[in-house]
N, C-alpha and C positions, 0 to 999 in steps of 0.2 A: 347752897350746893346746887350744881347743875348735873343732870343725868342725860346722857345721849345714848341712843340705841340704834344699831344697824345690824342687818343680817346679810351675810355674804357667803356663798358656797356652803350653806348649812351651818355656819358658825354665827351665833348671836354674840355680838360685841357690845359690851356695856361700858361706857366711859363715865367716871365720876370726876368732877372738878370741884375744888373748894374743900369744905370740911365735911367729913362723914363722922358725925358725933351724935350725942344723945338727942339733939334738936332735929337733925336731918335723917337719922336712921329710920324712923317710921316711914318716911316718904321713900327712902331707898329700898326698904324691906318690901313695901307694897309693889314698887316697880319691878323688883326681882321676882317676887311671887307671881306677878302677872306674866312675866316671861316664862317662868317655870310651869305655868298652867298649860302652856302649849306642849308640843312634842319635842322641844329642844333637848338635844343630847350632847351638844358641844357649846360651851359657854366660855367666853373670854372677857375678863375684866381688865380694862385699860385704866390704870391708876396713875398715869403720867402727870395728870393735872390735879391729883389729890394732894392737898396741902397738909391735912391732918386726919388721923384715924384714931378714934377712941375705942374703948372696949365695946360700946354699943354698935359702932360701925363694923368692928371685927366680927361680931355676932351675925350681922347680915351676910357677910362673906362666908362664914363658916356654915351657916344654915344652907346657903346655896350649894356649897361643896358637899354637904351631907345629902342633900336631895339628889344631886348629880350622881353621887356614888350609889345611892339607892336604886336609881334607874339605869345604872350601868353606863352613864355618860362620862364626859371628860370636861374638866374645868382647868383654867390656867389664869394666873394673874400676871400682868405685864407692866413694865416701865415704872416700877416702884421707885420713889425718891428714897434717899438714905433714911429719913425719919420713919417712913412707913415700912421700909424693909427691916429696919431695926426692931420694930414692934413685932413683926412676924418671927424674927430670929429669937428675940427674948422670950416670946410666948411659946416657942417651939412649934408653931403652926406651919412653918415653911415645910415641914415634913409631911403635912396633910394635903397641901395644895401646891402644885407645881408653880414656880415663879420663873419668868423669863425676863431678859433685859429689854426686849422690844415687842411691839405688837406683831411684827413680821415673824419673829421666832415663836411667838405664842400661836400664831396661825399655823405654822409648820407643825408644831407639837400636836395640834388638834386635827390636822389633816388626815 
């Protein structure tokens, strides 16, 4: 799995590519916690290159959403492929975290 991070206009964008599963979730969790250690209050996850999401990976995203809610921030998931989107729909978590079709629409939601 590859994780990239960039900050623009007060929005921290994190892109995951590859698999976010039991093997890679500790690395992803650490990276997200480092971001959340700052004063970030707008977080965008770009999942356009994410091929697979397990329950361990889902926990990483939900933990970030919980922290953002606690601090009064905003979070959005963008560009989910059909497999990843289905995981959120089946689990019911799409009602907890906003999902947009593109990074651009996610940025607009966080603006």
